[in-house]
C-alpha positions as a Markdown table, in Angstrom:
| # | Residue | x | y | z |
|---|---|---|---|---|
| 1 | Met | 106.1 | 67.6 | 119.5 |
| 2 | Thr | 108.5 | 69.0 | 122.0 |
| 3 | Phe | 108.1 | 72.6 | 123.0 |
| 4 | His | 111.0 | 74.5 | 124.4 |
| 5 | Arg | 110.2 | 77.1 | 127.0 |
| 6 | Leu | 112.5 | 80.1 | 127.1 |
| 7 | Asp | 113.7 | 81.8 | 130.3 |
| 8 | Ser | 116.5 | 84.0 | 128.9 |
| 9 | Ala | 116.9 | 86.5 | 126.1 |
| 10 | Asp | 120.4 | 85.2 | 125.6 |
| 11 | Asp | 119.3 | 81.7 | 124.7 |
| 12 | Pro | 121.5 | 80.8 | 121.6 |
| 13 | Arg | 118.7 | 78.5 | 120.3 |
| 14 | Val | 116.7 | 81.5 | 119.2 |
| 15 | Ser | 119.5 | 83.5 | 117.6 |
| 16 | Asp | 117.5 | 83.7 | 114.4 |
| 17 | Tyr | 115.1 | 86.0 | 116.1 |
| 18 | Thr | 117.5 | 88.4 | 117.8 |
| 19 | Arg | 117.5 | 92.1 | 116.9 |
| 20 | Leu | 114.8 | 91.9 | 114.3 |
| 21 | Thr | 114.5 | 95.7 | 114.3 |
| 22 | Asp | 118.1 | 96.2 | 113.2 |
| 23 | Val | 117.4 | 96.6 | 109.5 |
| 24 | His | 121.0 | 96.8 | 108.3 |
| 25 | Leu | 122.0 | 93.7 | 110.3 |
| 26 | Arg | 119.0 | 91.7 | 109.1 |
| 27 | Lys | 119.5 | 92.6 | 105.4 |
| 28 | Leu | 123.0 | 91.3 | 105.6 |
| 29 | Arg | 122.4 | 88.3 | 107.8 |
| 30 | Glu | 119.3 | 86.7 | 106.5 |
| 31 | Pro | 120.2 | 86.1 | 102.8 |
| 32 | Ala | 123.7 | 85.1 | 103.9 |
| 33 | Glu | 122.3 | 82.4 | 106.3 |
| 34 | Gly | 119.6 | 81.3 | 103.8 |
| 35 | Met | 116.7 | 82.2 | 106.0 |
| 36 | Tyr | 113.9 | 84.7 | 106.4 |
| 37 | Ile | 111.3 | 85.5 | 109.1 |
| 38 | Ala | 107.6 | 84.9 | 108.6 |
| 39 | Glu | 105.7 | 87.1 | 111.0 |
| 40 | Ser | 102.0 | 86.4 | 111.9 |
| 41 | Ser | 100.1 | 83.2 | 111.7 |
| 42 | Arg | 98.5 | 84.1 | 108.3 |
| 43 | Val | 101.9 | 84.8 | 106.7 |
| 44 | Leu | 103.4 | 81.7 | 108.3 |
| 45 | Arg | 100.6 | 79.5 | 106.8 |
| 46 | Arg | 101.0 | 81.1 | 103.4 |
| 47 | Ala | 104.8 | 80.3 | 103.5 |
| 48 | Leu | 104.1 | 76.7 | 104.4 |
| 49 | Ala | 101.4 | 76.5 | 101.7 |
| 50 | Ala | 104.0 | 77.7 | 99.2 |
| 51 | Gly | 106.2 | 74.7 | 100.2 |
| 52 | His | 108.8 | 76.7 | 102.2 |
| 53 | Arg | 110.4 | 74.8 | 105.1 |
| 54 | Pro | 110.5 | 76.1 | 108.7 |
| 55 | Arg | 113.7 | 76.1 | 110.8 |
| 56 | Ser | 111.9 | 76.8 | 114.0 |
| 57 | Phe | 108.7 | 78.4 | 115.5 |
| 58 | Phe | 108.7 | 81.3 | 118.0 |
| 59 | Leu | 105.5 | 82.3 | 119.9 |
| 60 | Ala | 103.7 | 83.1 | 123.1 |
| 61 | Glu | 101.9 | 80.3 | 124.7 |
| 62 | Lys | 98.5 | 81.7 | 124.0 |
| 63 | Trp | 99.0 | 80.9 | 120.2 |
| 64 | Leu | 99.6 | 77.2 | 120.7 |
| 65 | Glu | 96.1 | 76.1 | 120.1 |
| 66 | Asp | 95.7 | 78.3 | 117.0 |
| 67 | Leu | 98.7 | 76.6 | 115.3 |
| 68 | Ala | 98.2 | 73.1 | 116.6 |
| 69 | Asp | 97.7 | 71.7 | 113.1 |
| 70 | Val | 101.0 | 73.3 | 111.9 |
| 71 | Phe | 102.9 | 71.8 | 114.8 |
| 72 | Glu | 101.5 | 68.3 | 114.0 |
| 73 | Gln | 102.6 | 68.7 | 110.4 |
| 74 | Phe | 106.2 | 69.5 | 111.4 |
| 75 | Pro | 106.8 | 67.6 | 114.6 |
| 76 | Glu | 110.6 | 67.6 | 114.0 |
| 77 | Val | 110.8 | 71.4 | 114.0 |
| 78 | Pro | 111.5 | 73.1 | 117.4 |
| 79 | Ala | 108.9 | 75.5 | 118.8 |
| 80 | Tyr | 110.2 | 78.1 | 121.3 |
| 81 | Ile | 107.7 | 79.6 | 123.7 |
| 82 | Gly | 108.2 | 82.5 | 126.1 |
| 83 | Ser | 106.4 | 85.3 | 127.8 |
| 84 | Ala | 105.4 | 88.4 | 125.8 |
| 85 | Ala | 108.1 | 90.4 | 127.7 |
| 86 | Leu | 110.8 | 87.9 | 127.0 |
| 87 | Leu | 109.9 | 87.6 | 123.3 |
| 88 | Glu | 110.0 | 91.4 | 123.1 |
| 89 | Asp | 113.5 | 91.4 | 124.7 |
| 90 | Ile | 114.7 | 89.0 | 122.1 |
| 91 | Thr | 113.2 | 90.5 | 118.9 |
| 92 | Gly | 113.2 | 94.2 | 119.9 |
| 93 | Phe | 109.4 | 94.7 | 119.5 |
| 94 | His | 106.1 | 93.5 | 120.9 |
| 95 | Leu | 104.7 | 90.5 | 119.1 |
| 96 | His | 100.9 | 91.0 | 118.6 |
| 97 | Arg | 100.4 | 89.1 | 115.3 |
| 98 | Gly | 100.6 | 85.6 | 116.7 |
| 99 | Ala | 103.6 | 83.3 | 116.0 |
| 100 | Met | 106.7 | 83.8 | 114.0 |
| 101 | Ala | 108.9 | 81.3 | 112.2 |
| 102 | Ala | 112.4 | 81.3 | 110.9 |
| 103 | Met | 112.1 | 79.8 | 107.4 |
| 104 | Gln | 114.5 | 78.4 | 104.9 |
| 105 | Arg | 114.8 | 80.5 | 101.8 |
| 106 | Pro | 113.7 | 78.7 | 98.7 |
| 107 | Glu | 116.3 | 78.1 | 96.0 |
| 108 | Pro | 116.4 | 80.9 | 93.4 |
| 109 | Val | 114.4 | 80.2 | 90.2 |
| 110 | Pro | 116.6 | 80.3 | 87.1 |
| 111 | Leu | 115.6 | 83.3 | 85.0 |
| 112 | Pro | 114.8 | 81.4 | 81.8 |
| 113 | Glu | 112.4 | 79.2 | 83.8 |
| 114 | Leu | 110.9 | 82.2 | 85.5 |
| 115 | Leu | 110.2 | 83.9 | 82.2 |
| 116 | Ala | 108.9 | 80.8 | 80.3 |
| 117 | Gly | 105.3 | 81.5 | 79.6 |
| 118 | Ala | 105.3 | 84.9 | 81.3 |
| 119 | Arg | 103.4 | 87.8 | 79.6 |
| 120 | Arg | 103.7 | 90.4 | 82.3 |
| 121 | Val | 106.8 | 91.1 | 84.4 |
| 122 | Ala | 107.5 | 93.8 | 86.9 |
| 123 | Val | 111.1 | 95.0 | 87.3 |
| 124 | Leu | 112.1 | 96.9 | 90.4 |
| 125 | Glu | 115.1 | 99.2 | 90.2 |
| 126 | Asp | 116.7 | 100.1 | 93.6 |
| 127 | Ile | 113.4 | 100.3 | 95.5 |
| 128 | Val | 114.9 | 100.1 | 99.1 |
| 129 | Asp | 111.7 | 100.8 | 101.1 |
| 130 | His | 110.5 | 97.4 | 102.1 |
| 131 | Thr | 107.0 | 98.7 | 102.6 |
| 132 | Asn | 106.9 | 99.6 | 98.9 |
| 133 | Val | 108.4 | 96.3 | 97.9 |
| 134 | Gly | 105.8 | 94.4 | 99.8 |
| 135 | Ala | 102.9 | 96.5 | 98.5 |
| 136 | Ile | 104.1 | 96.0 | 94.9 |
| 137 | Phe | 104.2 | 92.3 | 95.3 |
| 138 | Arg | 100.7 | 92.3 | 96.7 |
| 139 | Ser | 99.5 | 94.2 | 93.6 |
| 140 | Ala | 101.4 | 91.9 | 91.3 |
| 141 | Ala | 99.8 | 88.9 | 92.9 |
| 142 | Ala | 96.3 | 90.4 | 92.8 |
| 143 | Leu | 96.5 | 91.8 | 89.2 |
| 144 | Gly | 98.1 | 88.9 | 87.3 |
| 145 | Val | 101.8 | 89.8 | 87.0 |
| 146 | Asp | 103.6 | 86.6 | 86.2 |
| 147 | Ala | 107.0 | 87.4 | 87.7 |
| 148 | Val | 109.0 | 90.1 | 89.5 |
| 149 | Leu | 112.7 | 90.9 | 88.9 |
| 150 | Val | 114.7 | 93.0 | 91.3 |
| 151 | Ser | 117.9 | 94.9 | 90.7 |
| 152 | Pro | 121.0 | 94.2 | 92.8 |
| 153 | Arg | 120.4 | 97.1 | 95.2 |
| 154 | Cys | 116.7 | 96.6 | 95.5 |
| 155 | Gly | 115.2 | 95.7 | 98.9 |
| 156 | Asp | 114.9 | 92.1 | 99.9 |
| 157 | Pro | 111.3 | 90.8 | 99.0 |
| 158 | Leu | 111.7 | 88.3 | 101.9 |
| 159 | Tyr | 112.6 | 90.9 | 104.5 |
| 160 | Arg | 110.1 | 90.7 | 107.4 |
| 161 | Arg | 108.4 | 94.0 | 106.6 |
| 162 | Ser | 108.1 | 93.3 | 102.9 |
| 163 | Val | 106.6 | 89.9 | 103.6 |
| 164 | Arg | 104.2 | 91.3 | 106.2 |
| 165 | Val | 103.0 | 94.2 | 103.9 |
| 166 | Ser | 102.5 | 91.8 | 101.0 |
| 167 | Met | 100.3 | 89.6 | 103.3 |
| 168 | Gly | 102.4 | 86.7 | 102.2 |
| 169 | Thr | 101.7 | 87.1 | 98.6 |
| 170 | Val | 105.4 | 87.5 | 98.0 |
| 171 | Phe | 105.4 | 83.7 | 98.2 |
| 172 | Gln | 102.9 | 83.5 | 95.3 |
| 173 | Val | 104.8 | 85.5 | 92.6 |
| 174 | Pro | 108.0 | 84.0 | 91.2 |
| 175 | Trp | 110.9 | 86.4 | 91.6 |
| 176 | Ala | 114.6 | 86.6 | 91.0 |
| 177 | Arg | 117.4 | 89.1 | 91.7 |
| 178 | Leu | 119.2 | 90.3 | 88.6 |
| 179 | Glu | 123.0 | 90.5 | 88.8 |
| 180 | Asp | 124.1 | 92.6 | 85.8 |
| 181 | Trp | 122.1 | 95.9 | 85.9 |
| 182 | Pro | 120.8 | 97.4 | 83.7 |
| 183 | Ala | 122.4 | 95.1 | 81.0 |
| 184 | Ala | 120.1 | 92.3 | 82.2 |
| 185 | Leu | 117.2 | 94.2 | 80.5 |
| 186 | Gln | 118.5 | 92.8 | 77.3 |
| 187 | Leu | 117.7 | 89.3 | 78.5 |
| 188 | Leu | 114.0 | 90.4 | 78.6 |
| 189 | Arg | 114.2 | 91.5 | 75.0 |
| 190 | Gly | 115.7 | 88.2 | 74.1 |
| 191 | His | 112.6 | 86.6 | 75.5 |
| 192 | Gly | 110.4 | 88.8 | 73.4 |
| 193 | Phe | 109.4 | 91.4 | 75.9 |
| 194 | Thr | 108.8 | 95.1 | 75.3 |
| 195 | Val | 110.5 | 96.9 | 78.1 |
| 196 | Ala | 108.8 | 100.0 | 79.4 |
| 197 | Ala | 109.9 | 102.4 | 82.2 |
| 198 | Met | 107.4 | 104.1 | 84.5 |
| 199 | Glu | 109.0 | 107.5 | 84.4 |
| 200 | Leu | 108.1 | 111.1 | 83.7 |
| 201 | Thr | 110.2 | 111.9 | 80.6 |
| 202 | Asp | 109.5 | 114.4 | 77.8 |
| 203 | Asp | 108.7 | 111.6 | 75.4 |
| 204 | Ala | 106.7 | 109.3 | 77.8 |
| 205 | Val | 103.5 | 107.9 | 76.4 |
| 206 | Asp | 100.3 | 107.9 | 78.5 |
| 207 | Leu | 99.5 | 104.6 | 80.2 |
| 208 | Asp | 96.2 | 104.1 | 78.2 |
| 209 | Glu | 98.1 | 104.6 | 74.9 |
| 210 | Leu | 100.5 | 101.8 | 75.7 |
| 211 | Ala | 97.6 | 99.6 | 76.9 |
| 212 | Ala | 95.9 | 100.2 | 73.5 |
| 213 | Arg | 98.9 | 98.8 | 71.7 |
| 214 | Arg | 98.2 | 95.5 | 73.6 |
| 215 | Pro | 101.8 | 94.3 | 73.8 |
| 216 | Glu | 101.9 | 90.5 | 73.9 |
| 217 | Lys | 104.8 | 90.4 | 76.4 |
| 218 | Leu | 105.6 | 93.5 | 78.6 |
| 219 | Ala | 108.2 | 94.1 | 81.2 |
| 220 | Leu | 107.4 | 97.2 | 83.3 |
| 221 | Val | 110.3 | 98.8 | 85.1 |
| 222 | Leu | 109.6 | 100.7 | 88.4 |
| 223 | Gly | 112.2 | 103.0 | 89.9 |
| 224 | Thr | 112.9 | 104.3 | 93.4 |
| 225 | Glu | 111.1 | 107.4 | 94.6 |
| 226 | Gly | 113.0 | 110.6 | 94.9 |
| 227 | Ala | 116.0 | 110.0 | 92.7 |
| 228 | Gly | 113.9 | 108.3 | 90.0 |
| 229 | Met | 115.1 | 105.9 | 87.4 |
| 230 | Ser | 118.8 | 106.0 | 86.5 |
| 231 | Ala | 119.9 | 107.4 | 83.1 |
| 232 | Ala | 121.5 | 104.1 | 82.2 |
| 233 | Thr | 118.2 | 102.3 | 82.7 |
| 234 | Leu | 116.2 | 104.8 | 80.7 |
| 235 | Ala | 118.7 | 104.4 | 77.9 |
| 236 | Ala | 118.2 | 100.6 | 78.0 |
| 237 | Val | 114.4 | 100.5 | 77.8 |
| 238 | Asp | 112.2 | 100.6 | 74.7 |
| 239 | Leu | 110.0 | 103.4 | 75.9 |
| 240 | Ala | 108.8 | 105.4 | 78.9 |
| 241 | Val | 105.2 | 105.5 | 80.1 |
| 242 | Lys | 103.4 | 107.8 | 82.6 |
| 243 | Ile | 100.0 | 107.9 | 84.4 |
| 244 | Pro | 98.3 | 111.2 | 83.4 |
| 245 | Met | 97.8 | 113.4 | 86.5 |
| 246 | Arg | 95.3 | 116.0 | 87.5 |
| 247 | Ala | 95.1 | 118.9 | 90.0 |
| 248 | Gly | 98.8 | 119.7 | 89.9 |
| 249 | Val | 99.9 | 116.3 | 91.3 |
| 250 | Asp | 103.0 | 115.2 | 89.5 |
| 251 | Ser | 103.2 | 111.5 | 90.5 |
| 252 | Leu | 101.9 | 108.7 | 92.8 |
| 253 | Asn | 103.7 | 106.6 | 95.3 |
| 254 | Val | 105.5 | 103.9 | 93.4 |
| 255 | Ala | 103.4 | 101.1 | 95.0 |
| 256 | Ala | 100.2 | 102.9 | 94.1 |
| 257 | Ala | 101.4 | 103.6 | 90.6 |
| 258 | Ser | 102.3 | 99.9 | 90.2 |
| 259 | Ala | 98.7 | 98.9 | 91.0 |
| 260 | Val | 97.3 | 101.3 | 88.4 |
| 261 | Ala | 99.8 | 100.2 | 85.8 |
| 262 | Phe | 99.4 | 96.5 | 86.4 |
| 263 | Trp | 95.6 | 96.7 | 86.0 |
| 264 | Glu | 95.7 | 99.0 | 82.9 |
| 265 | Leu | 98.4 | 96.9 | 81.2 |
| 266 | Arg | 97.0 | 93.5 | 81.9 |
| 267 | Pro | 96.6 | 91.1 | 78.9 |
| 268 | Arg | 93.1 | 91.6 | 77.4 |
| 269 | Asp | 92.6 | 88.1 | 76.0 |
């Protein structure tokens, strides 16, 4: 394999890695260019294990030995090497998690295919904090959620921070972005799902009560913190569900709430 040593932060060959801390730019650019960034050796390996294809590798020389087997597997993919200071100039932050890779985004999974055989689905409405998105995916992978759907304005599950927080589990859970929101919730009903919103409403049932009903197919909608779920979404679901709270606490962080709900509402057979 040929390694390319960098000596300038303006090298056009590493444009995929420039200004990684500019969230607005990267949110627009990465989906449009069909790519995402895998940060850290562990995340990179999980992306490759999921069948995703690398565009290039980007690392300090000290990580070459650690990833020698990966480079042997993809000899045609360029690997760019530079000093820690130069890599920081390019990306905007200090790399301390090993290598990075620019990856090709996988083709979207058609919704009917994604829902076929699914019993538990998480639906994320307008959750823009990528830390929360990544944490929800990690809980979904760990607790048996079959698929995740995201609303048009939800954060990108393949954004660098989301991928990192999920520890690469975002590659394990099939997901799709819905286009017509919240009308798309009707598609879930058409596939036999009960649609429940995690929201504090006057008529919300307790989580254990919904679990006792043992719904065969359940889609759980999680809304953004602060503003909460939209009125249109609440009107489109079958019911609202809440986690009973103690000591005057009214709610949990959405990522923490997702883990509690995924566990409690898991299929029991």
